[in-house]
C-alpha positions in Angstrom: 13.0 -64.2 0.3 11.8 -64.5 -3.3 8.2 -64.5 -2.2 8.6 -61.2 -0.3 10.4 -59.4 -3.1 7.3 -59.1 -5.3 5.1 -57.4 -2.6 7.9 -54.9 -1.8 8.2 -54.1 -5.5 4.5 -53.5 -5.8 4.5 -51.4 -2.6 7.2 -49.2 -4.0 5.3 -48.9 -7.3 2.1 -47.9 -5.5 4.0 -45.3 -3.4 5.6 -43.8 -6.5 2.3 -43.8 -8.4 0.5 -42.2 -5.4 3.0 -39.4 -5.2 2.7 -38.7 -8.9 -1.1 -38.7 -8.7 -0.9 -36.3 -5.7 1.3 -33.9 -7.7 -1.0 -34.1 -10.7 -4.1 -33.3 -8.5 -2.3 -30.3 -7.1 -1.4 -29.1 -10.6 -5.0 -29.5 -11.7 -6.2 -27.5 -8.8 -3.7 -24.8 -9.7 -4.0 -22.8 -12.9 -2.0 -20.0 -14.5 -3.9 -16.8 -15.5 -2.5 -15.4 -18.7 -1.5 -11.7 -19.2 -3.7 -9.2 -21.0 -6.9 -11.0 -20.0 -8.9 -9.5 -17.1 -9.7 -12.3 -14.7 -12.1 -13.0 -11.9 -11.2 -15.1 -9.0 -14.5 -15.7 -7.3 -15.2 -12.1 -6.5 -11.6 -10.8 -7.1 -10.7 -9.2 -10.4 -7.2 -8.6 -11.6 -6.1 -7.5 -15.0 -2.8 -7.5 -17.0 -0.9 -9.7 -14.5 0.2 -13.3 -14.6 -1.0 -15.1 -11.5 -0.8 -18.6 -10.3 -3.5 -19.6 -7.9 -4.3 -22.4 -5.5 -7.6 -23.1 -3.6 -8.0 -25.3 -0.6 -10.1 -25.8 2.5 -8.8 -24.8 5.9 -10.3 -23.4 9.1 -13.8 -24.3 7.9 -13.6 -22.0 4.9 -12.3 -21.7 1.4 -8.8 -20.3 1.1 -7.5 -18.8 -2.2 -3.9 -17.8 -2.7 -3.0 -16.0 -5.9 0.7 -15.0 -6.5 2.5 -13.2 -9.3 4.7 -16.2 -9.9 5.4 -18.4 -13.0 5.2 -22.1 -12.2 8.5 -23.0 -10.7 10.1 -24.7 -7.7 9.9 -21.4 -5.8 6.2 -21.2 -6.6 5.7 -24.7 -5.4 7.4 -23.9 -2.2 5.3 -20.8 -1.6 2.0 -22.7 -2.1 3.2 -25.5 0.2 4.0 -22.9 2.8 0.5 -21.4 2.4 -1.2 -24.8 2.9 1.0 -25.8 5.8 0.4 -22.4 7.5 -3.3 -22.6 7.5 -3.3 -26.2 8.5 -1.1 -25.3 11.5 -3.4 -22.4 12.5 -6.4 -24.8 12.4 -4.6 -27.3 14.7 -3.9 -24.5 17.2 -7.1 -22.5 17.2 -10.1 -24.6 16.0 -12.7 -25.0 18.8 -14.3 -27.8 16.7 -11.2 -30.0 16.9 -10.8 -31.8 20.3 -7.1 -32.1 19.7 -6.5 -28.4 19.2 -4.5 -26.2 21.6 -7.6 -24.0 22.1 -9.8 -27.0 23.0 -7.3 -28.1 25.6 -7.1 -24.6 27.0 -10.9 -24.4 27.3 -10.8 -27.6 29.4 -8.2 -26.1 31.8 -10.9 -25.2 34.5 -9.1 -22.2 35.8 -5.6 -23.7 36.1 -2.5 -22.0 34.7 -1.6 -23.5 31.3 1.6 -23.3 29.4 0.8 -22.1 25.9 2.6 -21.9 22.5 4.1 -18.6 21.3 1.5 -18.6 18.6 -1.4 -18.8 21.1 0.3 -16.1 23.2 0.6 -13.8 20.3 -3.1 -14.1 19.3 -4.3 -13.8 22.9 -2.3 -10.6 23.3 -3.8 -9.3 20.0 -7.3 -10.3 21.1 -6.8 -8.3 24.4 -5.7 -5.3 22.4 -8.8 -5.3 20.2 -11.0 -6.0 23.1 -9.8 -2.6 24.5 -10.0 -0.9 21.1 -13.6 -1.9 20.6 -14.6 -1.1 24.2 -15.4 -4.8 24.7 -17.5 -5.3 21.6 -15.0 -7.8 20.4 -14.9 -10.4 23.2 -13.5 -13.9 22.8 -15.2 -14.9 26.1 -18.7 -15.1 24.5 -18.3 -18.8 23.6 -21.0 -19.8 26.1 -23.4 -17.5 24.4 -22.5 -18.8 20.9 -23.2 -22.3 22.1 -26.5 -21.2 23.6 -27.5 -19.7 20.3 -26.8 -23.0 18.6 -23.4 -22.6 17.1 -22.1 -25.9 18.5 -20.6 -27.4 15.4 -18.7 -26.0 12.4 -20.8 -24.1 10.0 -20.3 -26.7 7.4 -22.4 -29.1 9.5 -25.1 -26.6 10.7 -27.2 -26.9 7.5 -27.8 -30.6 8.1 -28.8 -29.8 11.6 -31.4 -27.3 10.6 -33.7 -30.2 9.8 -33.5 -31.5 13.4 -34.8 -30.2 16.7 -32.5 -27.4 17.8 -34.0 -27.3 21.3 -32.5 -30.8 21.8 -29.2 -30.0 20.2 -28.1 -26.8 21.8 -25.4 -26.9 24.4 -26.0 -25.3 27.7 -23.8 -22.2 27.7 -24.8 -20.0 30.6 -25.0 -16.2 30.6 -21.6 -15.3 32.2 -18.9 -13.9 30.1 -15.4 -15.1 30.9 -12.0 -13.6 31.1 -8.3 -14.7 31.2 -5.0 -13.5 32.4 -1.7 -13.8 30.5 1.6 -14.3 32.4 4.0 -13.2 29.7 7.4 -14.1 31.2 6.1 -17.6 31.9 4.3 -18.0 28.6 1.3 -19.1 30.6 -2.4 -18.2 30.6 -5.1 -18.8 33.2 -8.8 -18.7 32.2 -11.2 -17.7 34.9 -13.2 -20.7 36.3 -15.9 -21.6 33.9 -14.5 -19.5 31.1 -14.3 -20.8 27.5 -13.1 -18.7 24.6 -13.6 -18.6 20.9 -10.9 -16.9 18.7 -12.7 -17.4 15.4 -13.4 -13.7 15.2 -9.7 -12.8 14.9 -7.7 -15.8 13.8 -8.6 -15.8 10.1 -7.5 -12.2 9.6 -4.4 -12.8 11.7 -3.4 -15.9 9.7 -4.0 -14.0 6.4 -1.7 -11.2 7.6 1.0 -13.4 8.8 1.2 -15.4 5.6 1.0 -12.3 3.4 3.9 -10.7 5.3 6.0 -13.8 4.8 5.3 -14.0 1.1 6.1 -10.3 0.7 9.4 -10.8 2.5 10.2 -13.6 0.0 10.1 -10.9 -2.7 6.8 -11.9 -4.4 5.8 -8.6 -6.1 2.0 -9.0 -6.1 -0.4 -11.4 -4.5 -3.6 -12.1 -2.6 -4.4 -14.3 0.4 -8.1 -14.7 1.0 -9.7 -16.8 3.7 -13.4 -16.9 3.4 -13.6 -13.2 2.4 -11.0 -11.9 4.9 -8.2 -11.0 2.5 -5.0 -9.1 2.0 -3.6 -7.9 -1.3 -0.4 -6.3 -2.4 1.4 -5.1 -5.5 4.1 -2.8 -6.8 4.1 0.4 -8.8 3.6 -1.6 -12.1 0.7 -3.7 -10.8 -2.9 -2.9 -11.6 -5.3 -2.4 -8.8 -7.1 -5.4 -7.3 -10.9 -5.1 -7.6 -12.8 -6.8 -4.9 -16.6 -7.2 -5.4 -18.8 -6.8 -2.4 -21.5 -9.5 -2.5 -25.2 -8.7 -1.7 -26.1 -11.1 1.1 -29.8 -10.9 0.1 -29.3 -12.0 -3.5 -26.6 -14.6 -4.3 -24.5 -13.5 -7.3 -25.4 -9.8 -7.0 -22.8 -7.2 -6.4 -23.3 -4.2 -4.1 -20.0 -2.3 -4.8 -16.4 -2.8 -5.8 -13.4 -1.8 -3.8 -10.2 -1.1 -5.9 -6.9 -1.0 -4.1 -3.2 -1.6 -4.9 -2.5 -3.0 -1.5 -4.3 -3.4 1.8 -7.0 -5.6 3.2 -10.8 -6.1 3.0 -13.1 -8.1 5.3 -16.8 -8.5 5.4 -19.2 -9.4 8.3 -22.9 -10.2 7.9 -25.7 -11.3 10.0 -27.1 -13.3 7.0 -23.9 -15.3 6.2 -23.4 -17.6 9.2 -27.0 -17.9 10.3 -29.2 -20.9 11.1 -32.7 -21.7 12.1 -33.6 -22.7 15.6 -36.7 -23.5 17.5 -36.6 -19.9 18.8 -36.2 -18.3 15.3 -33.3 -17.4 13.1 -29.9 -16.9 14.9 -26.5 -15.8 13.7 -22.9 -15.8 14.9 -22.4 -12.1 15.8 -23.0 -12.1 19.5 -23.5 -8.7 21.1 -21.5 -8.9 24.4 -23.8 -6.3 25.9 -26.8 -8.6 25.6 -25.3 -12.0 25.2 -27.5 -12.6 22.2 -27.2 -12.3 18.4 -26.9 -8.6 17.4 -30.1 -6.8 16.3 -28.6 -3.6 15.0 -29.8 -1.9 11.8 -26.7 -3.2 9.9 -27.1 -6.3 7.8 -23.6 -6.3 6.4 -20.4 -4.3 6.8 -17.3 -4.5 4.6 -14.2 -2.7 5.9 -11.2 -1.8 3.7 -8.0 -1.1 5.7 -4.4 -1.8 6.2 -4.5 -5.3 7.7 -6.9 -8.2 7.5 -7.1 -8.6 11.2 -8.1 -5.0 11.9 -10.6 -5.0 9.0 -12.1 -8.3 10.3 -12.5 -6.9 13.9 -13.8 -3.5 12.6 -16.5 -5.1 10.3 -17.9 -7.2 13.2 -17.9 -4.2 15.5 -19.7 -1.9 13.2 -22.3 -4.6 12.5 -23.0 -4.9 16.2 -22.9 -1.2 17.1 -25.2 -0.1 14.2 -24.7 2.4 11.4 -24.7 5.6 13.5 -22.6 4.5 16.5 -20.5 2.2 14.3 -19.5 5.1 12.1 -18.5 7.2 15.0 -16.4 4.4 16.5 -14.7 3.6 13.1 -13.7 7.2 12.6 -12.1 7.3 16.0 -10.6 3.8 16.3 -9.7 3.0 12.7 -9.1 6.4 11.0 -7.4 4.8 8.0 -10.3 2.4 7.2 -13.3 2.8 4.9 -16.5 0.9 5.4 -19.4 0.0 3.1 -22.7 -0.7 5.0 -25.9 -2.4 4.0 -28.7 -1.6 6.4 -31.9 -3.7 7.1 -34.0 -1.2 5.2 -31.7 -1.7 2.1 -29.8 1.6 2.4 -26.2 1.6 1.2 -23.7 3.7 3.1 -20.1 4.4 2.3 -17.9 5.7 5.2 -14.7 7.2 3.8 -11.5 7.6 5.8 -10.6 11.2 6.4 -6.9 10.5 6.5 -6.3 7.8 3.9 -4.5 9.1 0.8 -7.0 10.0 -1.9 -6.8 7.9 -5.0 -5.1 4.9 -3.4 -8.4 3.2 -2.5 -11.4 3.7 -4.7 -15.0 2.4 -4.6 -17.1 1.8 -7.7 -20.9 1.9 -7.7 -21.0 3.9 -4.4 
């Protein structure tokens, strides 16, 4: 018995020390932004407000959560909830994780599959935006994404560019797939051969869901940003959030700045998630009409609207439709949204909402 007491003591000591080091690492990743000093969070500027921020990786992107909270147990709980929420969303929706619910669904080979309420909610939302965009948003284009070379997470694509893409592409086929939801049974059936990718909607949806929960907790101002798909909010005493729009052609350069008290901003670009293949440069915006990466005149589109999910969908849709058709669609389908476009010839276009209240959303450097 005496010989086993010492190992148990050291095991307990290591566990306690490990927990304290973990808390210290979390505290070091988090910093408080003092009042009276304008601050820049990546491309997000906020003045005259005390914010506590945390950054972490989730869903193959950088996530930043900034909340108007002093360091406290309540603040710790809010940041834990944020990390747990994005980790859960990744476990459900990542097509790059073989153990995710989505990966299991894509292997169902046309059989009815019982799904979680979370998956059901996002599939219903995806169907809604498929109708709103007249099919330009289509989760059933996964085979075409694979055929274009988007077979691994974007974090791993850079290392693959040095290899032979012709040998690494996965055969995807040309047929788009579809699915049918059976709501009362909480069941979905993919058409035979169908595989879906929900990456074009899940980040914005996850941002909105978390922001709504934090607002319901009484947090007066904050930002949730997942790789540029973001939602901000504040009260009457809060200054506007200023969101810089990056120039995809020149790292570090700014095209414009959107200033808003509350709302969402999302950007889609054909230059951001792109990679070299044996057939030339490819990107992740697959035009469902052709089954190939979009070749419209829009290089990048930033949409400012009410929700992150609608802004994310709208930015992608305008990128694929092009500046003229995209402007007409946006005015009809998303009348409360603004869009800032960068075209292939370098022209900058600001599309202002006709119905959004003047002065509540402003653009600098138009």
